[in-house]
C-alpha positions as a Python dict, from the first residue, in 0.01 Angstrom:
ca = {
    (1, 'M'): (0, 0, 0),
    (2, 'S'): (241, -188, -198),
    (3, 'A'): (372, -27, -516),
    (4, 'T'): (361, -254, -821),
    (5, 'A'): (653, -219, -1091),
    (6, 'P'): (543, -109, -1414),
    (7, 'K'): (551, -388, -1680),
    (8, 'L'): (785, -360, -1963),
    (9, 'G'): (686, -388, -2285),
    (10, 'R'): (895, -613, -2559),
    (11, 'A'): (943, -521, -2884),
    (12, 'G'): (964, -780, -3186),
    (13, 'F'): (803, -912, -3498),
    (14, 'T'): (526, -1179, -3532),
    (15, 'L'): (579, -1499, -3769),
    (16, 'I'): (353, -1325, -4056),
    (17, 'E'): (574, -987, -4063),
    (18, 'V'): (921, -1224, -4090),
    (19, 'M'): (757, -1404, -4390),
    (20, 'V'): (596, -1108, -4564),
    (21, 'S'): (971, -894, -4485),
    (22, 'I'): (1163, -1233, -4654),
    (23, 'T'): (938, -1225, -4953),
    (24, 'V'): (975, -858, -5003),
    (25, 'L'): (1369, -901, -4974),
    (26, 'A'): (1354, -1205, -5206),
    (27, 'M'): (1176, -1058, -5484),
    (28, 'I'): (1378, -723, -5446),
    (29, 'A'): (1673, -957, -5508),
    (30, 'L'): (1530, -1112, -5754),
    (31, 'S'): (1437, -842, -5956),
    (32, 'I'): (1805, -718, -5902),
    (33, 'W'): (1926, -1085, -6042),
    (34, 'A'): (1688, -1075, -6377),
    (35, 'A'): (1824, -717, -6447),
    (36, 'T'): (2182, -780, -6401),
    (37, 'S'): (2173, -1124, -6590),
    (38, 'Q'): (1963, -922, -6886),
    (39, 'T'): (2254, -682, -6891),
    (40, 'T'): (2473, -960, -6935),
    (41, 'R'): (2319, -1117, -7174),
    (42, 'T'): (2230, -790, -7395),
    (43, 'R'): (2625, -714, -7336),
    (44, 'T'): (2705, -1063, -7450),
    (45, 'I'): (2510, -1037, -7772),
    (46, 'V'): (2650, -706, -7851),
    (47, 'E'): (3018, -797, -7801),
    (48, 'D'): (2962, -1166, -7983),
    (49, 'S'): (2805, -941, -8303),
    (50, 'H'): (3065, -676, -8272),
    (51, 'D'): (3342, -967, -8277),
    (52, 'R'): (3167, -1105, -8576),
    (53, 'L'): (3125, -842, -8790),
    (54, 'H'): (3494, -745, -8711),
    (55, 'Q'): (3601, -1067, -8848),
    (56, 'V'): (3396, -1031, -9185),
    (57, 'R'): (3537, -674, -9195),
    (58, 'V'): (3882, -797, -9204),
    (59, 'A'): (3819, -1054, -9423),
    (60, 'F'): (3686, -820, -9668),
    (61, 'D'): (3991, -562, -9587),
    (62, 'M'): (4233, -845, -9661),
    (63, 'I'): (4008, -1011, -9948),
    (64, 'S'): (4015, -629, -10168),
    (65, 'R'): (4378, -576, -10110),
    (66, 'D'): (4483, -911, -10220),
    (67, 'F'): (4241, -899, -10546),
    (68, 'T'): (4339, -540, -10616),
    (69, 'S'): (4697, -611, -10638),
    (70, 'A'): (4664, -951, -10830),
    (71, 'F'): (4889, -1008, -11100),
    (72, 'L'): (5057, -1223, -11384),
    (73, 'S'): (5388, -1209, -11533),
    (74, 'L'): (5548, -1354, -11839),
    (75, 'H'): (5940, -1355, -11698),
    (76, 'R'): (6085, -1676, -11742),
    (77, 'A'): (6456, -1781, -11673),
    (78, 'H'): (6557, -1914, -12026),
    (79, 'L'): (6770, -2224, -11867),
    (80, 'E'): (6587, -2291, -11533),
    (81, 'P'): (6223, -2127, -11453),
    (82, 'T'): (6206, -2092, -11095),
    (83, 'H'): (5821, -1981, -11076),
    (84, 'D'): (5474, -1987, -11220),
    (85, 'T'): (5201, -1729, -11179),
    (86, 'V'): (4834, -1822, -11243),
    (87, 'F'): (4499, -1714, -11162),
    (88, 'I'): (4263, -2039, -11088),
    (89, 'A'): (3902, -1986, -10963),
    (90, 'E'): (3707, -2313, -10948),
    (91, 'D'): (3324, -2322, -10866),
    (92, 'H'): (3235, -2569, -10586),
    (93, 'G'): (2889, -2431, -10528),
    (94, 'G'): (2899, -2254, -10231),
    (95, 'E'): (3244, -2339, -10148),
    (96, 'D'): (3443, -2146, -10415),
    (97, 'R'): (3834, -2169, -10424),
    (98, 'V'): (4055, -1912, -10597),
    (99, 'D'): (4462, -1920, -10615),
    (100, 'F'): (4663, -1630, -10738),
    (101, 'A'): (4967, -1418, -10714),
    (102, 'A'): (4951, -1065, -10564),
    (103, 'F'): (5196, -790, -10456),
    (104, 'T'): (5059, -773, -10081),
    (105, 'H'): (5350, -1014, -9877),
    (106, 'Q'): (5482, -812, -9585),
    (107, 'R'): (5807, -920, -9491),
    (108, 'R'): (5860, -943, -9094),
    (109, 'Y'): (6211, -1002, -9045),
    (110, 'F'): (6520, -785, -9179),
    (111, 'D'): (6784, -952, -9461),
    (112, 'V'): (6507, -1225, -9495),
    (113, 'N'): (6528, -1331, -9903),
    (114, 'E'): (6119, -1212, -9984),
    (115, 'S'): (5941, -958, -10191),
    (116, 'D'): (5618, -827, -10192),
    (117, 'Q'): (5508, -1069, -10412),
    (118, 'C'): (5302, -1398, -10303),
    (119, 'E'): (5110, -1665, -10377),
    (120, 'V'): (4745, -1621, -10209),
    (121, 'A'): (4438, -1855, -10181),
    (122, 'Y'): (4081, -1825, -10056),
    (123, 'F'): (3901, -2132, -10004),
    (124, 'I'): (3670, -2298, -9731),
    (125, 'A'): (3809, -2568, -9529),
    (126, 'D'): (3621, -2797, -9233),
    (127, 'D'): (3732, -2624, -8867),
    (128, 'P'): (3982, -2866, -8687),
    (129, 'E'): (3779, -2838, -8393),
    (130, 'I'): (3423, -2814, -8437),
    (131, 'S'): (3250, -3090, -8651),
    (132, 'G'): (3011, -2974, -8905),
    (133, 'Q'): (3179, -2619, -8897),
    (134, 'K'): (3332, -2450, -9193),
    (135, 'N'): (3576, -2143, -9201),
    (136, 'L'): (3704, -1888, -9439),
    (137, 'V'): (4095, -1954, -9490),
    (138, 'R'): (4354, -1727, -9663),
    (139, 'R'): (4686, -1917, -9771),
    (140, 'E'): (5005, -1687, -9834),
    (141, 'S'): (5344, -1836, -9952),
    (142, 'P'): (5602, -1609, -10017),
    (143, 'I'): (5792, -1833, -10213),
    (144, 'M'): (5712, -1811, -10587),
    (145, 'D'): (5775, -2136, -10728),
    (146, 'L'): (5649, -2412, -10989),
    (147, 'E'): (5389, -2532, -10743),
    (148, 'P'): (5161, -2218, -10723),
    (149, 'L'): (4878, -2412, -10561),
    (150, 'E'): (5070, -2542, -10306),
    (151, 'G'): (5305, -2434, -9984),
    (152, 'G'): (5255, -2175, -9738),
    (153, 'Q'): (5054, -2083, -9455),
    (154, 'Q'): (4691, -2124, -9370),
    (155, 'L'): (4480, -1855, -9178),
    (156, 'I'): (4123, -1870, -9059),
    (157, 'L'): (3988, -1531, -9133),
    (158, 'V'): (3634, -1616, -9053),
    (159, 'R'): (3445, -1856, -8857),
    (160, 'D'): (3174, -2071, -8923),
    (161, 'V'): (3131, -1983, -9285),
    (162, 'D'): (2801, -2077, -9483),
    (163, 'E'): (2893, -1986, -9847),
    (164, 'F'): (3166, -1833, -10021),
    (165, 'D'): (3105, -1734, -10394),
    (166, 'L'): (3285, -1565, -10660),
    (167, 'Q'): (3208, -1434, -11018),
    (168, 'F'): (3433, -1288, -11259),
    (169, 'F'): (3316, -1023, -11540),
    (170, 'D'): (3480, -1111, -11860),
    (171, 'M'): (3466, -794, -12094),
    (172, 'V'): (3530, -1026, -12399),
    (173, 'M'): (3185, -1192, -12364),
    (174, 'N'): (3055, -943, -12178),
    (175, 'E'): (2911, -1148, -11899),
    (176, 'W'): (2972, -1254, -11512),
    (177, 'Q'): (3186, -1622, -11537),
    (178, 'D'): (3211, -1893, -11197),
    (179, 'E'): (3551, -2014, -11322),
    (180, 'W'): (3855, -1822, -11439),
    (181, 'D'): (4186, -2021, -11527),
    (182, 'T'): (4479, -1826, -11711),
    (183, 'T'): (4615, -2178, -11772),
    (184, 'E'): (4375, -2325, -12026),
    (185, 'A'): (4426, -2211, -12410),
    (186, 'T'): (4101, -1960, -12396),
    (187, 'G'): (4042, -1610, -12379),
    (188, 'E'): (4095, -1603, -11994),
    (189, 'A'): (4488, -1692, -12093),
    (190, 'G'): (4710, -1436, -12009),
    (191, 'I'): (4445, -1187, -11880),
    (192, 'L'): (4303, -1109, -11527),
    (193, 'P'): (3909, -1088, -11490),
    (194, 'F'): (3782, -729, -11553),
    (195, 'Q'): (3606, -736, -11209),
    (196, 'I'): (3513, -980, -10906),
    (197, 'R'): (3202, -1014, -10770),
    (198, 'I'): (3252, -1205, -10383),
    (199, 'K'): (2985, -1302, -10164),
    (200, 'L'): (3044, -1437, -9796),
    (201, 'S'): (2770, -1564, -9584),
    (202, 'V'): (2823, -1628, -9210),
    (203, 'Y'): (2616, -1751, -8918),
    (204, 'N'): (2535, -1540, -8640),
    (205, 'R'): (2488, -1664, -8263),
    (206, 'L'): (2108, -1744, -8314),
    (207, 'G'): (2247, -1955, -8632),
    (208, 'D'): (2058, -1728, -8903),
    (209, 'V'): (2269, -1686, -9192),
    (210, 'V'): (2408, -1318, -9293),
    (211, 'A'): (2517, -1247, -9638),
    (212, 'Y'): (2791, -990, -9717),
    (213, 'G'): (2913, -905, -10056),
    (214, 'T'): (3107, -644, -10222),
    (215, 'Q'): (3282, -585, -10640),
    (216, 'L'): (3634, -547, -10680),
    (217, 'P'): (3827, -408, -10962),
    (218, 'I'): (4154, -569, -11078),
    (219, 'P'): (4385, -282, -11216),
    (220, 'M'): (4675, -492, -11352),
    (221, 'R'): (4455, -745, -11601),
    (222, 'T'): (4740, -759, -11861),
    (223, 'A'): (5031, -995, -11780),
    (224, 'I'): (5397, -813, -11716),
    (225, 'L'): (5624, -907, -11979),
    (226, 'Q'): (5933, -713, -12042),
    (227, 'Q'): (6054, -620, -12353),
    (228, 'G'): (6428, -719, -12496),
    (229, 'F'): (6691, -449, -12578),
    (230, 'T'): (6851, -529, -12911),
    (231, 'P'): (7141, -283, -12996),
    (232, 'G'): (7129, -62, -13281),
    (233, 'P'): (7370, 118, -13503),
    (234, 'P'): (7516, 433, -13282),
    (235, 'V'): (7342, 742, -13369),
    (236, 'L'): (7532, 1078, -13476),
    (237, 'V'): (7409, 1385, -13257),
    (238, 'T'): (7522, 1684, -13439),
    (239, 'H'): (7468, 2008, -13341),
}
């Protein structure tokens, strides 16, 4: 009798099994990619919203500090006046502008010939890089001169702004005004508004307009004027 060798079975996958495995793996990979992509998009949206809100918050903090430190001064040199202080707010629809003097300048270098006085301005300007986009800009000049509407450095506070609107409360008229000019011979000469109403509208990442607002008082409303000293007769004090 001849013995026959046993047949060895060969393990393997059929074509259908391979295709099913590939399909399952592809579905798992697609699910992981979709979850990761959604997480990334959500994180981007949250970070953009946070950065946008941070810009607005910083801008309002700076605006509040400047307006609550605004002042007027009637001090002038007798022979050669060197500076002038004004509060001029112009109504341009949703792109208002205001120029004034404030005690908010911070010296960044030692032995620099500067004080806490400065010229400040807020206005809307076109973005230098993105066509059609407007930004809220702050101008500051530490040099008080006879040109209170010019000079200094400009800083972009908020990008992609839709509206910057200002209103000023007149105590005499008991109403809100859209403009204020201390250089005109009106009731506004030599006095600052009682309160200021600020509205700032910006675009979010979806293109929707989001409005923010606040209302601020101005503590130092009347102009600073140093009273002159007139010497009189000596006073005899007896005990």
